[in-house]
N, C-alpha and C positions, 0 to 999 in steps of 0.2 A: 503671766506665769503659766496659766493653763495652756496658752498657745505654744510656749516653749516646750512644756512637757509633751504636748501632742506631737510636735515635730520630732522630738527625741524618740517617742514611742514608735512613730512611723519609720524612722531611720533604723531602729532596732529590729522591727519586724522585717523590713526590707533586707537587712544584713542577714537575718536568720534564714530568710528564703534563699538567699544566695548560698549561704553555708550549706543548707540542706541539699540544694541542687548540686553542689560540688561534691558532696560526700555520697549521694545516692548513686546506686549502680545504674549503668545503662543497659537495659535489656528490653526485649519487645514488649514485656508487660508493664514496664515502668516509664518508657520513653516514646513520646510522639514525635515523629520526624516530618519536617517540611522540606520540600525540594523545589527550587526555582531554577529553571533552565534545563530543558530536556532535549538538547541538540545531540550531535553525533556522540559526544562522550557522556554527557549528563544522563541520557536515557539509560545507557547500560549501567552506570554507577548507581543510579537510583533503583534499578531493577534488582541489584544485588541486595539492597536493604529490604526490599519487598520480599524477596525469596527467603530472607532470614527471619521473616515474621514481623517486621516492624510495621506499624500503622503509618501510612505515608500520605501526606497532602501535597499535591503538586500544583505548580503554576507555570504556564508558558504564555508569552504574548500571542503565540499562534496555538490555540487550544488543540488543534488536530495533531500537533507534534507531541502532545502528552497522552494521546489516546491509547497508545500501546501500554502505557503504565496504568491507565485507568482500567483497561481490560484485564490487567493482572491484579487489580484490587485496590489501586490508589484512589484517593478522593481528589476531585478537581476543584481548585479554588479560583475565584475571579480576580484576585489581586494578591500581590506580595503581603500586604497587611493581613488579608484573610488567612494566608498560609501561616503567618506568625501567630495569629490568635488561636490556631488549632495545634500548635507545636511547642515542644520543649527545646528542640534543636532544629535550626533552619540552615540547610545547605544552599548555596548559590553557586552556579557556574554559568556565567552569561558571557557576552561578547567583548565589551569594551569597558574601560573605567567609568565612562559616563553611564553605562548600564548598571554597574555596581552601585554608583551613587544613587541612581534612581530607585533601584529595588530595595536598597537598604535605608537610605536617608530621605527619600522623596516623600511627597504628601501621602502616598498610599504605600509607603515602604514598610519594611519588616519592623523597624524600631518604633513605628507608631503603635504597634499592638503586641509586641513580644512581651510576655509576662516577666516580672522580676525573676532573676535566676536563669533566664533563657540564654541560649548560646547561639551565636551566628558563626557559621563556617563558610567563608568565602573561598571557593576553589578556582575562581577566575584568575588568570594571569593579569595582574593589574599593577597600578602605581603604588610603590611602597608608602609614600606619603599619604595616600588615600586609606591604606590599611591602618595607619596610625590614627587618622581622623575617625575612621569607623570605630576603632577600639575605644577612643575617648568618648564617643557618642554612646557606645554601649554601656560603658562604665557609668555614665550619667544616668542611665535608666536601670542600674543595678543588674546589668547583663554582662556577658563576656563575649568578645569577638576573637576569632582565630582566622588568620590568613593562611590558607592551606592549598596553594596551587599544586598542580600535579604534572607529571611527565610520564610518557609511555604510550601516547597516542590512542587511537580507537581500539587497537588490539589489546593494549594494556587495560583499557576500560572494560572491554568485553570479558577478559579473562580474570579480572580482579587482581591485576599485578602492576598497578600504578605505583610510581614513586611519589610520595606525598611530603611536601616541605611545609612544616607548621611553624608559624610565628604567633606568639601570644604572650601577653604580660603575665599570664598565670599558667605556668607549666602544668600544674595538676589537672587543669581543664583538658589539656591535650591527652594526658594519660587516661582521664575519665572517658574520653571519646574513643579510646582504643577499640572496643567492640564494634563500633561503626566503621572506623578507618580500616580495620583488618578485613572487612568485607570488600573493600575496594583496592587494597594494596598494602604497602609498607610505609608507615609514617616515621618521619624523623623530626624531632623538635629542634629548631634552629636558633631560637632566641626570642626576644620580645617582639611586639607587634611590628610588622614590616619585614622581619627577618625571613619569613617564608617567601615573600615576594622577591626579595633580593636574591635568595638562593635560586629561585626559578629563572630570574633574569640572567644569572651567571650560567645556568644550565642552557639557556637559549643561545648565549654567546658561543658556547661549545658546539651546539647542534648546528648553528648557522654556518660555521667554517667547515664542519664535518660534511654537511650536505654539498657544499661547493666542491670539496675534494672528491666526494663520491661521484657526482655527475661528470666532473672534468675527467676523472679516471676512466669512466665508462665511454665517454666520447673519444678519448685517445685510444682505448682498446679497440673500439669499433673501427675507427679510421685506419688503424695500423693492421687490420685484418684478423684480429683475435676473435675467438668465440667469446662473446661477452659474458654469457652465462657461465662458461668454464672459468673465465677470468675471475668473476665474482666468487665462485666457489673456491678457487685457489687461494684468494687473498683473505677469505673470511676467517680462516683459523690462524692467520698471521697477525703481525702488528697493525695492519690496516683494517682488521675486522672491527666492527662497531655495531651498536644497536641500530643506527640509521641504515647501515647496509642490510642487516637482518630484516628490518621492517619494510624497507623501500626498494631494495635492489631488484627483486623479482617483479614488483609492481611497475617499476620503470621499464623493465624489459618487455612487459606485456602492454605497455602504454596505458596502464591503469592509473588514472590521475584523480580517481574519486577521493574526496576529502576524508582523511582520518583526522587531519588538522588543517584548517583552511589557510591558504596563502595570505588572505587579507588579515587574519588574526595574527599570523606570524609577523607580518609587516608591522602590526600594532605593537607586538611584543618587542621587536627590534627597535622600534621608535622609542619606546620607554627606556630600553637599554641605553640608547644613544643619549637621551636626555639625562639619565643618571650619570653617564660618563662625563658629560659636559659639566655637571654639577661637581663631580669629583675631580675634574681636571685630568681625565684619562683619555688617551688616544688609542683606540683599538681598531686598526685599519682593516683587519679581517671582518669584523663586525660591520663596519661601514660599507665594505664591498658587498657583503652578502645582502645587506638591506637594500642597496641600489639594484641588485639583480632581481630580488623579490619584487621591488617596486615596479620593475619593468614588466613583470607578469601582470600586475594589477593594471598597468597602462595598456596592456593588450587584452584587457577584459577577462583575465584568468584568475581573479582574486578568489573565486569560489572553488578552484581546484585545490587538491592537496599539496602539501609542501614538496612532494616528490616531483612536481611539475617544474621544478627548477631546471630540469634537463632541457625544457623548451627554450629557456633563456640562453643557455650555453649553445644549443643547436643553432639558434638564430644568430648568435654572435659569430659562429663559424660557417654559416651557410651550409650546414651539414645536418643530416638526420641520423639518429642512432638506429641503424638498420641491422637488427640481430640476424636476420636470415642471410643478408649479404655477408656479414662477418663469418657466419658458419660455413657458407660456400667457399669463401676465401681460404678458410682453414682446410676444408676438405680437399682442395686442389692438391695438397701435398700429402694426403693421407691415403690415396688409392695405391694399393700394392697388389701385384700379380705374382703368384708362385708357379714356377715352371717345373713340372715333374717329368720323369722318364715315362716311356710308353706303358710300362707295367704299373705305373702309379706308385712306385715304392721309393725311388730315389729323387731327392730334391736337386734339380739341376741349376736352379738360380732364382733370383727374385727380381722382378721388373717393377719399377715405379712409374706411375703414369699420372699426369695432371689432367684436370678437367679443362675443357675448352674455355677460352676466355669469352 
């Protein structure tokens, strides 16, 4: 009898802790934040929380990649478990589903030491079924898990203008985290656990085909002699305008393939999309084509470039290089005009058009 009463008492205390955590406000004075994954995007996202005054404990498998945050005042932990022990809310943004499983559910993972009432926010683009599994594991420890992948690239991360897609079995938790999310961008609650990941995968389907169209249009414009920069400017305000064009058009023109989002990670995302499609009995040919083109970049050793490097695959396919200077010269051949005036310089006698030498 005493054993039963003891278990009921522990359950009541645990439930009370969760209820208190859910109703308390999230402020720099009440909420300790943990951050796991300080790569291209995670570093900027975590920095926004530091600048807002939150106490931040960080972990990265390569400690040097977290040094910039430590210099800003963050504490460096030696494991995901150590991050969790020092935090009320733990954010993760890592590379692959296997990394998510390791840092959250592994032997030194977050759920080993996150206190009851704690919250996990996984911002990695990952497998929806894994998000459901993590949510169940969190519930078993009287915690809550939110799958909250993001879209907007490195610029969105730096500017705090990311789109955040949240899935959680407890919608009030997402609302509670509003003060943290708003430092990084705009959050939309999409439904129960896994819904955030499914929204991000649908987002990636759109981006994949959009990127193919963007680079194909640029190669055609170049080959036909257009000024590619002027072409991009012309279409940017029309129906062909897109976020991908705004983010990557000029980078492609300048051959800037530095990663705001890695090709290898996009291949991972598209692979998850195709797996989901197979389970749902869907055929999405645009998605499949884009995945093959991006896979070809990986095969050429270009997986660490940014997704705008897709132009390289289309150039190789056509044995042609996007030559902005050549395209500009082609356009200028038809733009040189000479005005012929009378000897007194007052009367216009005619206009002569002249082409550049071939």
